[in-house]
N, C-alpha and C positions, 0 to 999 in steps of 0.2 A: 709499152705499158708508159697509157699519161694518168697522171697522179692527178687525186682529188684539186689538188693547189693549181696545177699546172690548168683546165679544165676550169674554174672559179675566176681564174686572169684571163684566161681565155675572152667567156662569159662577162664580162666585167667588162674588158677592152672591146668589147659590140656593141657593150649597151654605153661606149664614151662615145664610141664613135656616132651611132647610132641618138644618141643624145643632140649629139654636137652641129647632127643633117638637118635637125627638128630645128634645136636654132638655131641659126641660119637664111634658114627657110625663106622668110622673108626681108632678108639685106639682100640692098640692093648691089650689082656689080659695081667698081668707080669707075668715073666715067675722069675722063681728060679735059680739064679744062686749062680753056688757049685764049688770048686776049695780049692786045697791041694797048702801046700808051697814048696812037695816036685818038681810040677808039670809047679810054677809060675818062669822064668827063671827072673838070678839079673841083675838091668838096667846096661849097658853101659855109659858109657859114659859122667857122673857128674861128671864136671869139678871143681876144685882145688878151681879153680877163682870163682867156684859159694855153695862156703862153705861144700862138701863134703870133705872130708880126711879120705881117705881108711874103704871107706863106703861102705858095703855089703847094695847095698836097692832093696826090692821089693814089685811092684805096685801087689795088691792082688786083691783086686781090684779097677775097674777103670770108670771112661767114654767109653775107647779105649775095656777095658773086657765084663763088662757088664750094658754097657750106663744107668750109675750110677751117681747121679750126686753128687757124695762125693769120695770119697779117701778111705782104708783101705790100709795099709802098713804093711812089716814089717825092723827094719834095723840090722846088727850084726855090732858091733864096734868091733875090734880086742884092745888087750891094745895099746893106743896109739891119736888110731882115733879119732874123732870129727864129728860134726858138727856144724860148725861152726854158732853165736847168725844171726839170723832169722827172717823172716817173715812173713804170711802171709793177709794181706791184703784186701782177699774176704772172708773170712769165719775162720769160727772156729776152734781149730786142739784139738787133746786131744795126751800123750800118754801116755804107760803104759810097766814098768820098768819087764819085764818078768822071766828077768836074771842079774843078775851081782849090776856092782853102778859106778859113776862117780861124776861127778857138772855136775847142770843145770845150764844153760845160763840162767841171768833173766835181767830182767830192774834195778834192783837194787844187781844184784853183782851175783858170782859162791856161788852154793847152794847143800850144798847134798842130794849125792839123794841114794837110793837102794831098791835092788829087793824089786818089789813089791806097788811102787811108781803109783799113779793115778795122770796125772796132766791133765789137762784142762788153756786150751789158748785161748784165747776172741783173734778175730778178729786185724791183728793191736800190739799184743804182741810180742817185743824181746825176741825168744828161741834158745837155744842152746841147744848141750849136747858134754862132753868131754870124756873122755873112761881115767877114773889115775890110772882105780885098771890091774893085771898083768892078767885077763882072761875076756875072748869076753861080751860083755857086747849087750843083746837082748832088744832093743823095742819094739814094737806094737805100733801102732800110725796113727793116721786115720785128712780126715783136707771135715769138714763138710758142707756145700753147694757150693764146688770144685769141679768137676771131672775131675781135672787135676791138677799138680802140678800149671801149664799156668793159668788156671782159679783163680789158689789160688793165682794171686797177688805177689808171692813171691819176696822175696829184702833179700844182701845179709847187716848185717848193717855195716856200711863202713867204720867205728872204730875201726868192733871185727875181720875182719882180722887176721890170726893170718900163722907165715909163718912154 
């Protein structure tokens, strides 16, 4: 024999499943996004005042290209190029040194970095990179939880911008 509580539980479960179906009716199925580094243009207009010193940046995946809530990018730093000390107040970040070596700006000073380094940066953590070598440095990086640089809460450290 089915108790009143069991009947109520079944009815409630059916109502919740029905509501979930109605709420999800307009949602599109997720679609894979694929691109190739060769097909993604370099970002123009990155200002020196915003910490971009002679960098070649590509936004491979972001809110605009893939409706993503994160950014995946690639940066090439020619010898002497750097990305000034900065932070992202609204998201975590990471970068991988795919090629070359240089110095990572940290809140504890500059630290040597080499090919193969994988660096995790919690939100609000000051960081940057300076190519102090005679070869190109290639970084693969991401912003987790922000679909654009603007959404990330990007800001350059006021005391770290170098001439």
